[in-house]
C-alpha positions as CSV (number, residue, x, y, z in Angstrom):
1,X,-5.7,9.0,-6.0
2,X,-7.4,5.6,-5.6
3,X,-10.7,5.3,-3.8
4,X,-12.1,1.9,-2.7
5,X,-15.6,0.8,-2.1
6,X,-17.5,-2.4,-1.2
7,X,-20.4,-2.9,-3.7
8,X,-23.1,-5.5,-3.4
9,X,-26.2,-6.4,-5.4
10,X,-24.6,-6.6,-8.9
11,X,-26.2,-9.5,-10.7
12,X,-23.4,-10.6,-13.1
13,X,-19.9,-9.8,-14.3
14,X,-21.3,-8.2,-17.5
15,X,-23.3,-5.8,-15.3
16,X,-20.2,-5.0,-13.3
17,X,-18.4,-4.1,-16.6
18,X,-21.3,-1.9,-17.7
19,X,-21.4,-0.1,-14.4
20,X,-17.7,0.5,-14.4
21,X,-17.8,2.0,-17.9
22,X,-20.8,4.2,-16.8
23,X,-18.7,5.5,-13.8
24,X,-15.6,6.0,-16.0
25,X,-17.7,8.2,-18.3
26,X,-18.2,10.8,-15.6
27,X,-16.1,13.9,-15.6
28,X,-13.2,13.7,-13.2
29,X,-13.1,9.9,-13.1
30,X,-9.9,8.5,-14.6
31,X,-10.7,4.8,-14.2
32,X,-13.1,2.5,-12.5
33,X,-12.7,-1.3,-11.9
34,X,-15.2,-3.6,-10.3
35,X,-14.3,-7.0,-9.1
36,X,-17.5,-9.0,-9.3
37,X,-16.2,-11.9,-7.2
38,X,-14.8,-9.8,-4.3
39,X,-17.5,-7.2,-4.6
40,X,-15.0,-4.4,-4.6
41,X,-15.0,-1.2,-6.7
42,X,-11.9,0.9,-7.2
43,X,-11.9,4.4,-8.7
44,X,-8.9,6.5,-9.7
45,X,-9.6,10.3,-9.7
46,X,-8.1,13.6,-8.9
47,X,-11.4,14.7,-7.3
48,X,-12.0,15.0,-3.6
49,X,-13.1,11.9,-1.8
50,X,-16.6,13.3,-1.1
51,X,-17.0,14.1,-4.8
52,X,-15.9,10.6,-5.9
53,X,-18.2,9.0,-3.3
54,X,-21.2,11.0,-4.5
55,X,-20.5,10.1,-8.2
56,X,-20.2,6.4,-7.4
57,X,-23.3,6.3,-5.2
58,X,-25.4,8.2,-7.8
59,X,-24.3,6.0,-10.7
60,X,-24.8,2.8,-8.7
61,X,-28.4,3.9,-7.7
62,X,-29.1,4.9,-11.3
63,X,-27.9,1.6,-12.6
64,X,-29.9,-0.5,-10.1
65,X,-31.8,0.1,-6.9
66,X,-30.5,-3.2,-5.6
67,X,-26.8,-2.1,-5.6
68,X,-25.4,-0.9,-2.2
69,X,-22.1,0.9,-1.9
70,X,-20.0,1.5,1.2
71,X,-16.6,3.1,1.6
72,X,-13.8,0.7,2.5
């Protein structure tokens, strides 16, 4: 299932790629894509929505305290 989030505070496209790889490395996450320009993050996972949101929020906070994530 696909889960979509708005994400702000990422400084550059390279950082977006690093964060996407960091999220993809978590158990239960099949893929993660971040569009730096549109500030959208898309995750594919078989996990429940609450679990995915918790993983995304935790990894974004760990990556940078400036990043804010909201569900779309």
